[in-house]
C-alpha positions in Angstrom: 0.0 0.0 0.0 1.4 3.4 -0.9 0.8 6.7 0.9 -1.9 7.9 -1.5 -3.9 4.7 -0.8 -3.3 5.1 2.9 -4.8 8.6 3.0 -7.9 7.3 1.3 -8.7 4.8 4.1 -11.5 5.5 6.6 -10.4 7.4 9.8 -10.6 4.3 12.0 -8.2 2.4 9.6 -5.8 5.3 9.4 -5.7 5.6 13.2 -5.0 1.8 13.4 -2.2 2.2 10.9 -0.8 5.0 12.9 -0.8 2.9 16.0 1.0 0.1 14.2 3.6 2.5 12.9 4.1 4.1 16.4 4.5 0.6 17.9 7.1 -0.3 15.3 9.0 2.9 16.1 9.1 2.5 19.9 10.3 -1.0 19.6 13.1 -0.1 17.2 16.5 0.2 18.9 17.4 3.1 16.6 14.5 5.2 17.9 15.3 7.7 20.6 12.3 9.8 21.5 14.1 12.2 23.7 17.1 14.3 22.7 20.0 14.5 25.1 19.2 18.0 26.2 15.9 16.7 27.8 18.0 14.8 30.3 20.0 17.9 31.0 16.9 19.9 31.7 15.4 17.2 34.0 18.7 16.9 35.9 18.7 20.7 36.5 15.1 20.6 37.6 15.9 17.9 40.2 18.8 20.0 41.5 16.5 23.0 41.8 13.9 21.0 43.8 16.6 19.5 46.0 18.0 23.0 46.7 14.5 24.2 47.6 14.1 26.5 44.6 10.5 25.8 44.1 7.3 27.8 44.3 3.6 27.2 44.7 1.7 26.6 41.5 -0.5 29.7 42.0 2.7 31.9 42.3 4.3 30.2 39.2 1.1 30.7 37.2 0.9 34.4 38.2 4.5 34.9 37.0 3.7 33.1 33.7 0.6 35.2 33.1 2.4 38.4 34.0 5.2 37.5 31.5 2.7 36.7 28.8 0.9 40.0 29.3 4.3 41.8 29.2 5.1 40.1 25.9 1.7 40.9 24.5 2.1 44.6 25.4 5.5 44.7 23.8 4.2 43.3 20.6 1.2 45.6 20.5 3.5 48.6 20.8 6.1 47.4 18.4 
C-alpha cells in the first residue's frame, strides 16, 4: 500500500495504521524519542527541587501570566 492509498482509508483504519507505525518505532533500537538536552533539563530541575528552589503553582502561574501580558504589550507597541 502506498501513501496515496493510505490517506484514502477511513479514519478508523488510518488511526489503526498510525498505532501500528508508532508501535514499530518505539520497539526499534534506533528510535530515541528524547534528545540528550531533555535529560540535562530534567537533571537541572531535580537539582532546583533539592535546593528548595520551588514555588507554589499559584505563584508560578501568576508569573507566567504576567510575563505573557508583558510580551503581548511589547508586541502591541512594536
